[in-house]
C-alpha positions in Angstrom: 30.4 8.8 9.8 28.7 9.7 13.1 29.9 8.2 16.3 26.5 6.7 16.9 26.5 4.6 13.7 30.2 3.7 14.3 29.4 2.5 17.8 26.5 0.4 16.4 28.7 -1.1 13.7 31.4 -1.8 16.3 28.9 -3.7 18.5 27.7 -5.7 15.4 31.3 -6.6 14.5 32.0 -7.7 18.1 28.8 -9.8 18.2 29.5 -11.5 14.9 33.1 -12.1 16.0 31.7 -13.8 19.1 29.4 -16.0 17.1 32.2 -17.1 14.8 34.5 -17.8 17.7 31.8 -19.7 19.7 30.8 -21.7 16.6 34.5 -22.5 15.9 35.2 -23.6 19.5 32.0 -25.7 19.5 33.1 -27.5 16.4 36.7 -27.9 17.5 36.0 -29.1 21.0 33.1 -31.4 20.3 33.8 -34.3 18.0 30.9 -34.9 15.7 29.1 -31.8 16.9 27.5 -31.2 13.5 26.0 -34.8 13.6 24.7 -34.5 17.1 21.3 -33.1 18.0 22.9 -30.8 20.6 25.3 -29.4 17.9 22.4 -28.8 15.5 20.4 -27.0 18.3 23.4 -24.9 19.2 24.0 -23.9 15.6 20.3 -23.0 15.1 20.3 -21.1 18.3 23.3 -19.0 17.3 22.0 -18.4 13.9 18.7 -17.2 15.3 20.5 -14.8 17.7 22.3 -13.3 14.7 19.0 -13.1 12.7 17.2 -11.4 15.6 20.2 -8.9 16.0 19.8 -8.0 12.3 16.1 -7.5 12.7 16.0 -5.6 16.0 19.4 -3.9 15.9 20.3 -2.0 19.0 17.2 -3.2 20.8 18.4 -6.8 20.8 21.2 -8.0 23.1 22.8 -10.4 20.6 25.8 -11.3 22.7 23.7 -12.2 25.7 21.5 -14.3 23.4 24.6 -16.1 22.0 26.0 -16.7 25.6 22.7 -18.2 26.6 22.9 -20.5 23.6 26.3 -21.8 24.6 25.4 -22.0 28.3 22.3 -24.0 27.7 23.7 -26.0 24.7 21.0 -24.6 22.3 18.1 -25.8 24.3 16.5 -22.4 24.5 16.3 -21.4 20.8 15.1 -17.8 20.3 12.4 -17.2 17.7 12.5 -13.6 16.4 8.8 -13.5 15.9 8.0 -14.9 19.3 8.2 -12.1 21.9 8.3 -14.5 24.8 11.4 -16.3 23.5 13.3 -13.1 22.9 12.0 -11.0 25.8 15.2 -11.6 27.9 17.3 -10.1 25.1 15.3 -7.0 24.3 16.3 -3.7 25.7 15.7 0.0 25.3 12.1 -0.4 24.2 9.9 2.7 24.5 
């Protein structure tokens, strides 16, 4: 296994761990979060970050996206097919 693919896999594992921890904390600290509009938006936001990370790989800053979801309580949901909504999280584009 090359160090480049290992580093990429390591970043993916770290990002997915962050998503799981953030989601767990959100559910544990917010009673009824899954029933509230804010909880639903946050979950959608985090899922979209994970989906965009899968689609764009190293070019998408997944952790930054997930941190923005938590900070803004899911109000800024990234859409992977909308370049304006994901522009803040794209990097290393040629």
